[in-house]
DOTIZA-953263 format. One record per residue (C-alpha): residue number from 1; x, y, z; chain; residue in one letter. Coordinates in nm, 4 decimals, m for minus. Example, Ala and Ser with C-alpha at 12.3 -4.5 7.8 and 13.67 -1.06 7.14 Angstrom:
<pts>
{banu:1	X:1.2300	Y:m0.4500	Z:0.7800	torpa:A	zati:a}
{banu:2	X:1.3670	Y:m0.1060	Z:0.7140	torpa:A	zati:s}
</pts>
This chain:
<pts>
{banu:1	X:m0.0282	Y:m0.0383	Z:m0.0317	torpa:A	zati:m}
{banu:2	X:0.2276	Y:0.2967	Z:0.0915	torpa:A	zati:i}
{banu:3	X:0.4147	Y:0.1882	Z:m0.2510	torpa:A	zati:e}
{banu:4	X:0.1297	Y:0.2536	Z:m0.4926	torpa:A	zati:l}
{banu:5	X:0.1307	Y:0.5691	Z:m0.2049	torpa:A	zati:k}
{banu:6	X:0.4659	Y:0.6870	Z:m0.2857	torpa:A	zati:n}
{banu:7	X:0.3684	Y:0.5849	Z:m0.7325	torpa:A	zati:c}
{banu:8	X:0.1012	Y:0.8050	Z:m0.7156	torpa:A	zati:g}
{banu:9	X:0.2631	Y:1.1557	Z:m0.5099	torpa:A	zati:i}
{banu:10	X:0.6076	Y:1.0178	Z:m0.8432	torpa:A	zati:l}
{banu:11	X:0.3165	Y:1.0949	Z:m1.0798	torpa:A	zati:f}
{banu:12	X:0.1812	Y:1.3916	Z:m0.9455	torpa:A	zati:i}
{banu:13	X:0.4892	Y:1.6038	Z:m0.8979	torpa:A	zati:q}
{banu:14	X:0.6375	Y:1.4578	Z:m1.2525	torpa:A	zati:n}
{banu:15	X:0.2982	Y:1.6245	Z:m1.3881	torpa:A	zati:l}
{banu:16	X:0.3403	Y:1.8975	Z:m1.2087	torpa:A	zati:i}
{banu:17	X:0.5681	Y:2.1263	Z:m1.4884	torpa:A	zati:k}
{banu:18	X:0.4988	Y:2.4739	Z:m1.3534	torpa:A	zati:m}
{banu:19	X:0.3552	Y:2.6714	Z:m1.0420	torpa:A	zati:n}
{banu:20	X:0.1062	Y:3.0291	Z:m0.9945	torpa:A	zati:r}
{banu:21	X:0.3243	Y:3.0429	Z:m0.6136	torpa:A	zati:i}
{banu:22	X:0.4405	Y:3.4710	Z:m0.7634	torpa:A	zati:k}
{banu:23	X:0.1478	Y:3.5307	Z:m0.9170	torpa:A	zati:e}
{banu:24	X:m0.0178	Y:3.3655	Z:m0.4837	torpa:A	zati:v}
{banu:25	X:0.2764	Y:3.5775	Z:m0.3845	torpa:A	zati:l}
{banu:26	X:0.1825	Y:3.9174	Z:m0.5044	torpa:A	zati:e}
{banu:27	X:m0.1503	Y:3.8224	Z:m0.5041	torpa:A	zati:e}
{banu:28	X:m0.1109	Y:3.8493	Z:m0.1223	torpa:A	zati:k}
{banu:29	X:0.1893	Y:4.1173	Z:m0.1255	torpa:A	zati:g}
{banu:30	X:0.4837	Y:3.8745	Z:m0.0088	torpa:A	zati:i}
{banu:31	X:0.7282	Y:3.8819	Z:m0.0671	torpa:A	zati:k}
{banu:32	X:0.9666	Y:3.5781	Z:m0.1363	torpa:A	zati:q}
{banu:33	X:1.2299	Y:3.6304	Z:0.1689	torpa:A	zati:t}
{banu:34	X:0.9348	Y:3.5974	Z:0.3947	torpa:A	zati:w}
{banu:35	X:0.8002	Y:3.2542	Z:0.2362	torpa:A	zati:l}
{banu:36	X:1.1727	Y:3.0944	Z:0.2802	torpa:A	zati:a}
{banu:37	X:1.2159	Y:3.1950	Z:0.6404	torpa:A	zati:d}
{banu:38	X:0.8397	Y:3.0382	Z:0.6570	torpa:A	zati:k}
{banu:39	X:0.9613	Y:2.7270	Z:0.5042	torpa:A	zati:l}
{banu:40	X:1.2880	Y:2.7043	Z:0.7120	torpa:A	zati:g}
{banu:41	X:1.4012	Y:2.7243	Z:0.3176	torpa:A	zati:k}
{banu:42	X:1.6948	Y:2.9314	Z:0.1852	torpa:A	zati:s}
{banu:43	X:1.5714	Y:3.2789	Z:m0.0714	torpa:A	zati:f}
{banu:44	X:1.7807	Y:3.0263	Z:m0.3513	torpa:A	zati:n}
{banu:45	X:1.4968	Y:2.7645	Z:m0.3153	torpa:A	zati:t}
{banu:46	X:1.2184	Y:3.0301	Z:m0.2906	torpa:A	zati:v}
{banu:47	X:1.3233	Y:3.1988	Z:m0.6034	torpa:A	zati:n}
{banu:48	X:1.4324	Y:2.9052	Z:m0.7448	torpa:A	zati:s}
{banu:49	X:1.0370	Y:2.7379	Z:m0.7328	torpa:A	zati:y}
{banu:50	X:0.8856	Y:3.0882	Z:m0.7520	torpa:A	zati:v}
{banu:51	X:1.1389	Y:3.1552	Z:m1.1385	torpa:A	zati:q}
{banu:52	X:0.9857	Y:2.7488	Z:m1.1786	torpa:A	zati:n}
{banu:53	X:1.3827	Y:2.6832	Z:m1.2824	torpa:A	zati:r}
{banu:54	X:1.2615	Y:2.4265	Z:m0.9903	torpa:A	zati:q}
{banu:55	X:0.9258	Y:2.2395	Z:m0.8446	torpa:A	zati:q}
{banu:56	X:0.8612	Y:2.1449	Z:m0.5362	torpa:A	zati:p}
{banu:57	X:0.7869	Y:1.8166	Z:m0.3765	torpa:A	zati:r}
{banu:58	X:0.4489	Y:1.7625	Z:m0.3625	torpa:A	zati:l}
{banu:59	X:0.5118	Y:1.7896	Z:0.0728	torpa:A	zati:e}
{banu:60	X:0.6593	Y:2.1684	Z:0.0247	torpa:A	zati:v}
{banu:61	X:0.3965	Y:2.2568	Z:m0.2176	torpa:A	zati:l}
{banu:62	X:0.1258	Y:2.1405	Z:0.0114	torpa:A	zati:n}
{banu:63	X:0.3345	Y:2.3254	Z:0.3863	torpa:A	zati:e}
{banu:64	X:0.3465	Y:2.6343	Z:0.0678	torpa:A	zati:i}
{banu:65	X:m0.0830	Y:2.6649	Z:0.0512	torpa:A	zati:a}
{banu:66	X:m0.0937	Y:2.5942	Z:0.4068	torpa:A	zati:d}
{banu:67	X:0.1033	Y:2.8957	Z:0.5117	torpa:A	zati:i}
{banu:68	X:m0.0321	Y:3.1653	Z:0.2216	torpa:A	zati:l}
{banu:69	X:m0.4016	Y:3.0084	Z:0.2921	torpa:A	zati:d}
{banu:70	X:m0.4667	Y:2.9176	Z:m0.0127	torpa:A	zati:v}
{banu:71	X:m0.6148	Y:2.5833	Z:m0.1615	torpa:A	zati:d}
{banu:72	X:m0.2969	Y:2.3082	Z:m0.3171	torpa:A	zati:i}
{banu:73	X:m0.4694	Y:2.3740	Z:m0.6770	torpa:A	zati:k}
{banu:74	X:m0.4448	Y:2.6925	Z:m0.6590	torpa:A	zati:s}
{banu:75	X:m0.1468	Y:2.6951	Z:m0.6874	torpa:A	zati:l}
{banu:76	X:m0.0575	Y:2.4611	Z:m0.9352	torpa:A	zati:i}
{banu:77	X:m0.0499	Y:2.5054	Z:m1.3849	torpa:A	zati:i}
{banu:78	X:m0.3056	Y:2.3203	Z:m1.5551	torpa:A	zati:s}
{banu:79	X:m0.2309	Y:2.1555	Z:m1.8161	torpa:A	zati:n}
{banu:80	X:m0.5618	Y:2.1915	Z:m1.9487	torpa:A	zati:k}
</pts>
């Protein structure tokens, strides 16, 4: 069962090619430095997420959604 769950997470992570973290931060008037501090990650890491050079793991994306008080779906750009 755990293996299937992990496969599902990996599958979802592979589908996430771009995110809307930058847009949500701008909508809320929040700085990347603040988010980096709340996540306990470096500014460079958060900036990589915001610029879509790197995608956060699903667990981190969920943590970002919680911090920003948004639904995780609002941070993902749909391919449809």
